[in-house]
C-alpha positions in Angstrom: -2.4 -14.9 -112.8 -4.4 -15.2 -109.5 -7.0 -12.7 -109.5 -7.1 -12.3 -105.7 -3.5 -11.4 -105.7 -3.8 -8.9 -108.4 -6.6 -7.3 -106.8 -4.7 -6.8 -103.4 -1.5 -5.2 -105.0 -1.4 -1.4 -105.3 0.8 0.8 -107.3 3.8 2.4 -105.7 2.8 5.7 -104.1 -0.8 4.8 -103.6 -2.7 6.0 -100.4 -5.8 4.0 -101.1 -5.2 1.3 -98.6 -4.1 1.3 -94.8 -0.5 2.0 -94.0 1.4 -1.2 -93.1 1.6 -2.2 -89.6 5.5 -2.4 -89.5 5.5 1.6 -89.6 3.2 2.4 -86.7 5.5 0.9 -84.0 8.6 2.9 -85.0 6.7 6.2 -85.3 4.9 5.8 -81.9 8.4 5.1 -80.3 9.9 8.1 -82.0 7.1 10.4 -80.8 7.6 9.1 -77.2 11.2 9.4 -77.3 10.8 13.1 -78.7 8.4 13.9 -75.7 10.9 12.5 -73.3 13.8 14.2 -74.7 12.0 17.5 -74.5 11.3 16.8 -71.0 14.7 15.8 -70.3 16.1 19.1 -71.6 13.8 21.4 -69.9 14.8 19.5 -66.5 18.4 20.2 -67.2 17.8 23.8 -68.1 15.7 24.4 -64.8 18.2 22.3 -62.7 21.9 23.4 -63.6 23.2 20.8 -61.3 21.2 17.9 -61.7 21.6 14.7 -59.6 24.4 12.7 -61.2 22.5 9.5 -60.9 19.5 10.8 -62.5 21.5 12.5 -65.3 23.2 9.3 -66.2 20.0 7.3 -66.6 19.8 5.6 -69.9 16.4 5.2 -71.5 15.0 2.1 -70.7 11.6 2.3 -71.9 9.9 3.4 -68.7 9.4 6.9 -67.8 10.2 7.8 -64.3 7.1 8.8 -62.5 8.7 12.2 -60.9 5.2 13.8 -60.5 3.8 11.0 -58.4 6.8 11.5 -55.9 6.0 12.3 -52.2 7.0 15.8 -51.3 9.5 16.3 -48.4 7.9 17.0 -45.0 7.7 20.6 -44.5 8.0 22.3 -41.0 5.6 24.8 -39.5 8.2 27.7 -40.4 8.2 26.7 -44.0 11.5 25.0 -44.2 12.0 21.6 -45.2 12.0 19.3 -42.3 14.7 16.7 -41.7 14.2 13.1 -42.7 16.9 12.1 -40.4 15.6 9.5 -37.5 14.5 11.5 -34.6 15.8 9.7 -31.3 12.9 11.5 -29.3 10.4 10.0 -31.7 12.0 6.5 -31.6 11.8 6.7 -27.7 8.0 7.6 -28.0 7.3 4.6 -30.3 9.1 2.3 -27.8 6.4 0.3 -25.9 5.8 1.8 -22.4 6.4 -0.6 -19.6 3.1 -2.2 -18.0 2.1 -2.7 -14.5 0.0 -5.5 -13.2 -1.6 -4.8 -9.7 -2.9 -7.5 -7.6 -3.8 -8.8 -4.1 -2.6 -12.2 -2.6 -5.7 -14.2 -2.3 -6.3 -17.3 -0.1 -4.3 -20.2 -1.5 -2.2 -18.1 -3.8 1.6 -18.9 -4.3 4.3 -17.1 -5.8 4.4 -19.7 -8.8 0.8 -19.2 -9.4 1.2 -15.4 -9.3 4.2 -15.3 -11.7 3.2 -18.4 -14.0 1.9 -16.1 -16.6 5.2 -14.6 -17.2 8.0 -16.8 -16.1 8.9 -20.5 -16.3 8.9 -22.6 -13.5 12.9 -22.9 -13.4 12.8 -18.8 -13.3 10.3 -18.8 -10.7 12.5 -21.0 -8.7 15.5 -18.6 -9.5 13.4 -15.8 -8.2 12.7 -17.7 -5.0 16.5 -18.4 -4.4 17.4 -14.7 -4.9 15.4 -13.5 -2.0 15.3 -16.4 0.3 18.0 -14.7 2.6 16.0 -11.5 3.0 12.4 -12.7 2.6 11.2 -16.3 1.9 8.4 -16.1 -0.7 6.5 -18.9 0.8 5.6 -16.1 3.5 3.6 -14.0 1.3 0.3 -13.3 3.1 -3.3 -13.1 2.0 -4.4 -9.6 1.5 -0.9 -8.0 0.9 -0.6 -6.1 -2.7 2.0 -6.8 -5.2 2.8 -5.4 -8.7 4.4 -7.4 -11.6 6.4 -5.1 -14.2 7.0 -6.1 -17.8 8.2 -4.6 -21.1 7.1 -5.9 -24.3 5.3 -8.7 -22.4 8.6 -9.7 -20.8 8.9 -9.9 -16.8 11.2 -7.1 -15.5 10.2 -7.0 -11.8 8.0 -8.0 -9.0 7.2 -6.0 -5.7 5.5 -7.4 -2.8 4.6 -5.4 0.3 5.8 -7.2 3.2 4.1 -4.9 5.6 3.0 -1.2 5.5 6.7 0.0 5.6 8.6 -2.4 3.5 8.5 -3.9 0.2 10.5 -6.8 -1.5 11.8 -5.9 -4.8 12.9 -8.6 -7.2 14.3 -7.4 -10.6 15.8 -9.1 -13.7 19.5 -8.4 -14.4 21.9 -9.5 -16.9 23.1 -12.2 -14.5 19.8 -13.4 -13.5 17.5 -12.1 -10.8 18.5 -9.5 -7.8 16.4 -9.0 -4.9 16.4 -6.4 -2.0 14.0 -5.2 0.8 13.2 -1.3 0.3 11.3 1.3 2.4 8.1 2.2 1.0 7.9 5.9 0.3 4.9 7.9 1.3 3.8 11.4 1.3 3.0 12.4 4.9 0.3 14.9 5.6 -0.7 16.1 8.9 -4.5 16.0 9.8 -6.6 17.3 12.9 -9.5 15.0 13.9 -12.0 15.9 16.4 -15.4 14.6 17.6 -17.9 14.1 20.4 -19.1 10.8 22.0 -22.8 10.2 21.2 -22.7 6.6 21.8 -19.3 5.1 21.5 -15.8 6.0 20.2 -16.2 3.9 16.9 -19.3 5.7 16.0 -17.9 9.3 16.9 -14.9 8.7 14.8 -17.1 7.4 11.7 -19.0 10.7 12.1 -15.7 12.4 11.8 -15.0 10.7 8.4 -12.4 8.3 9.7 -11.9 4.8 10.1 -12.3 2.3 13.0 -8.4 1.8 12.9 -8.0 5.6 14.0 -10.4 5.0 17.0 -8.5 1.8 18.1 -5.3 3.8 17.8 -6.5 6.7 20.1 -7.8 4.2 22.5 -4.3 2.9 22.9 -2.9 6.3 23.6 -5.1 6.7 26.6 -5.2 3.1 27.5 -3.7 3.7 30.9 -5.7 6.7 31.6 -9.3 5.8 30.5 -11.3 2.7 30.5 -13.0 3.0 27.2 -15.3 0.2 28.1 -16.5 1.6 31.4 -15.8 5.2 31.3 -17.1 6.8 28.4 -20.1 9.1 28.6 -22.3 11.1 26.1 -20.8 14.4 25.4 -17.1 13.6 26.0 -15.0 15.0 23.2 -11.6 14.5 21.7 -9.2 16.1 19.3 -5.9 14.6 17.9 -3.3 15.3 15.2 -2.5 12.3 13.1 -0.1 11.5 10.1 -2.0 10.2 7.0 0.1 8.4 4.6 -0.5 8.8 0.9 0.9 7.1 -2.3 0.1 8.7 -5.7 -2.2 10.8 -4.1 -4.4 8.1 -2.7 -4.9 7.4 1.1 -3.3 4.4 2.5 -3.2 4.3 6.2 -2.7 6.3 9.4 0.7 7.2 10.6 1.6 8.3 14.0 -0.7 10.3 16.4 1.5 13.1 17.6 -0.7 14.6 19.9 -4.2 14.1 21.4 -6.6 15.4 24.0 -9.7 13.6 25.5 -12.2 15.1 27.8 -13.6 12.4 29.8 -16.4 13.0 32.4 -15.3 16.6 32.7 -11.6 15.6 33.1 -9.1 16.5 30.4 -6.3 14.2 29.4 -3.4 15.1 27.1 -0.8 13.0 25.4 2.2 14.2 23.3 4.6 11.8 21.4 8.2 12.4 22.3 11.3 10.4 21.1 14.0 10.6 23.5 17.8 10.6 22.6 18.1 6.9 22.7 15.3 6.7 20.0 12.4 5.5 22.2 9.1 7.0 21.5 6.3 7.3 24.3 3.3 9.5 25.2 3.7 12.0 27.9 1.3 14.3 29.5 2.0 18.2 29.7 4.1 17.6 32.9 6.3 15.2 31.1 4.9 12.2 33.0 4.6 8.8 30.9 1.2 7.6 30.3 2.5 4.1 30.2 1.8 2.3 33.5 2.4 -1.2 34.6 -0.9 -2.3 33.7 -3.4 -1.5 31.1 -6.8 -0.3 32.2 -8.6 -3.3 30.5 -7.6 -6.4 28.5 -9.7 -5.8 25.6 -11.2 -2.8 23.8 -14.7 -1.6 23.2 -16.9 -4.0 25.1 -19.0 -3.6 28.1 -18.7 -4.9 31.8 -21.5 -7.6 32.1 -20.5 -8.5 35.8 -18.4 -6.6 38.3 -16.1 -7.6 41.0 -18.1 -9.0 44.1 -17.6 -11.1 47.1 -21.0 -12.6 46.9 -22.9 -13.3 43.6 -25.6 -15.6 42.4 -23.9 -17.7 39.9 -25.9 -17.7 36.7 -25.4 -21.7 36.1 -24.9 -23.3 39.2 -27.5 -20.9 41.1 -25.3 -20.6 44.2 -24.1 -17.7 45.9 -20.3 -17.4 45.9 -17.6 -14.8 45.5 -17.0 -13.4 42.0 -13.6 -12.0 42.2 -13.5 -10.8 38.6 -14.5 -8.5 35.9 -16.5 -10.0 33.2 -16.3 -8.4 29.8 -19.1 -9.2 27.4 -17.7 -9.2 24.0 -18.4 -11.1 20.5 -16.7 -14.4 20.2 -13.2 -13.9 18.7 -12.5 -10.6 20.1 -8.8 -10.4 20.8 -7.7 -10.7 24.3 -4.6 -8.7 25.3 -2.3 -9.2 28.2 -2.4 -6.0 30.5 1.2 -6.0 31.6 4.7 -7.5 30.8 5.0 -10.9 32.1 5.6 -14.6 31.8 3.1 -17.3 31.0 2.7 -19.4 34.2 0.1 -21.7 33.1 -2.4 -22.3 30.1 -4.9 -25.0 29.2 -8.6 -26.1 30.1 -10.6 -26.2 33.3 -14.1 -27.7 33.8 -15.1 -24.1 35.2 -12.9 -21.7 33.6 -12.7 -23.3 30.2 -9.6 -22.4 28.1 -7.7 -20.1 30.2 -4.3 -18.4 30.5 -2.5 -17.1 33.8 0.3 -14.8 33.6 2.9 -13.7 36.2 4.0 -10.2 36.5 6.7 -8.2 38.6 5.9 -7.0 41.9 4.0 -10.3 42.7 0.9 -9.8 40.7 -0.8 -12.3 38.6 -3.7 -12.0 35.9 -5.9 -14.6 34.6 -8.0 -14.7 31.5 -10.9 -17.3 31.4 -13.5 -18.8 28.9 -11.4 -18.2 26.1 -12.2 -19.7 22.5 -8.6 -20.2 21.6 -5.1 -19.3 22.3 -2.7 -17.0 20.2 -0.5 -19.1 18.0 2.7 -18.1 19.6 1.8 -18.5 23.4 3.7 -20.9 25.3 4.0 -21.8 29.0 7.2 -20.1 30.1 7.2 -17.6 27.3 7.5 -13.9 27.8 4.6 -11.6 26.9 4.6 -7.8 26.4 1.9 -5.2 27.5 -0.9 -5.1 24.8 0.1 -8.5 23.2 -2.7 -10.5 21.9 -2.7 -13.7 23.9 -6.1 -15.2 23.1 -9.6 -14.6 22.0 -12.9 -14.4 23.6 -15.0 -17.4 23.8 -17.7 -19.3 25.9 -15.9 -22.5 27.1 -16.3 -24.0 30.6 -19.1 -22.6 32.7 -20.4 -19.6 30.7 -23.8 -18.5 29.5 -22.5 -16.3 26.6 -19.3 -15.3 25.2 -17.2 -13.0 27.5 -13.8 -12.6 29.2 -13.5 -13.4 32.8 -10.5 -11.4 34.1 -9.0 -11.7 37.3 -6.0 -10.0 39.3 -3.9 -11.3 42.1 -1.6 -9.4 44.4 0.8 -11.5 46.7 -1.7 -14.4 46.0 -4.9 -12.6 46.9 -7.5 -11.4 44.6 -7.8 -7.8 44.2 -10.3 -5.4 42.0 -8.5 -4.6 38.7 -10.5 -1.5 38.5 -9.2 0.0 41.7 -5.8 -1.5 41.5 -3.5 1.8 40.9 -0.3 1.2 39.4 3.1 3.4 38.9 3.7 5.1 35.8 6.9 4.5 33.6 9.8 6.8 33.7 9.1 10.5 33.2 10.9 12.8 30.7 14.6 13.4 31.9 15.7 16.6 33.2 18.3 16.7 30.5 15.7 16.3 27.7 12.8 18.5 29.3 13.7 21.6 27.3 13.4 19.8 23.9 10.1 18.0 25.3 8.6 21.3 26.1 9.5 22.8 22.7 7.9 19.7 21.0 4.8 20.1 23.2 4.5 23.7 22.3 4.6 23.0 18.7 2.1 20.2 18.8 -0.3 22.2 20.9 -0.3 25.0 18.5 -1.3 22.6 15.5 -4.0 21.0 17.9 -5.5 24.0 18.9 -5.5 25.5 15.5 -3.0 28.3 16.0 -0.6 27.1 13.4 -1.4 26.0 9.9 -1.2 22.2 9.4 0.6 22.5 6.0 3.6 24.0 7.8 4.4 20.4 9.3 7.3 18.1 8.5 8.8 15.5 10.3 12.2 17.4 10.1 10.8 19.9 12.6 11.1 17.5 15.5 14.3 15.5 14.6 
C-alpha cells in the first residue's frame, strides 16, 4: 500500500482537512441568489405595479445596477421634468447664421470675394441671376458687402450699389435669385450751427460735422453766396439736416431741409419744398427759387488769385494785356463744375490755354474753363451737361505758373465779368401750392429756431 495515498485519506465525517473545492462555488452562488431574491421580493412589495419588462426578467447571473441609475430631471417646482425633446431647445442648439462684412478693395472681383464659399460654376450662376438688374463686374472699390452663411454654407450676398440701394442675391431651391432693394435707415433730424473763423470746412469741423455737410450747405446757397470770395470772419449759419443711421451707427447725411446763412450782414434762407409733380428745390421765404441760370463759381472752396481786368501784366510773357477771366487757385485735381446747363461746344488742348472746355448756354452765353489737368470721362463734344456737373479737374497745363482754373464768360460773343453777371431765378412756387409751401416753411422754421422739439420730426409730416 502507498503510504502517501494512505496518509492523504480521511475517515468519513472528518473535519481535520479543508472542504472540497467543488462545494465552495455552489454555496456562494446560492447565497448570491438568496440575496437577489430578497431584494426582488422587497421591490415587488414596495411597487405593487412593477414594470412588466423588469418583472419578467430572468436571472442571468448579472445584477441590474439600479442604484447607479441617473434620476429623472426635476423642475424648480419639485415636479419631474419632461424628458420629451423641447422644440425651443432644439432651435437654440441650431447654429446661428453668420455674417461676413467686407469692403471692395482695388482689384477685387466677385469671384475673389465669394471663392471661400462657392465653386466657380456657382459664382457664374450668381452673376447670371443678377445681370439683368445689376452686373456684378460693376462692383466698385470702397463699397461695402455682406456674405451670409449657415453651417458654413453660403445663403446670401448683399452689395450696396449706392447709399440708397443694395443688390441681394439669395440661394433658393431652384438656384439663386437676385433683386435690388431699398436700404432702410433710421432718419433723425439734427440742428447744426456754427460761426466762420477761417472757412466753412473748419467751422463745420468745429461743430463736430464732416466736410461733406460743408459742401452740401455750400451747394444750397451756391447761387446766392460765393464761398470763395464772399465769406468773412463772423459769418454764421444754422441748418436742419437728416442724419441716416443703420443699427444705431451713423452712416451719412440725408437732406438739408432748411438753412440760414448770414454773410457780411445779409441773412439768406433756404427751405426745401417738393411740388405736386415731385420736384424738390430750395426756395427763400418769399417762395423764390434759389436756383439761377448760373452758379456763382465753377468750383468750391478755393481763392481768387487773379481777377477780371482789361490790362494785366502776364506772369509768364511779361507783357501787358487784357485778362477777361477769373483765376481760381486750387490744388491740382480739384473738380471743376459747369456753372449752367448747356452743350459742350469744344474741348481739347491749346498752347496758352492748355486743356480747355467751352460750353454753350441759352441766351447766347458761353463759359470757358482753361489749364485743366484732365477731362471728366463722360465729356464729349456735342454732349449735354447739367448745372453743377463735374466736367474736368484743375491743372497747370498751357501757360500757367501754378495749378489754377482760368474761368471766362461770354455774352453775345463778348467777354463779361462772371462775378457781376446777374442771371434770372428759376420758377417760383406756384400760387396754387403757396399755402402748402408756407405751412412747410413755418414748420421748418420752428425746428430751426428751436421752438419745436426735433424728436417730433418725421418725413410723413410733409408728404
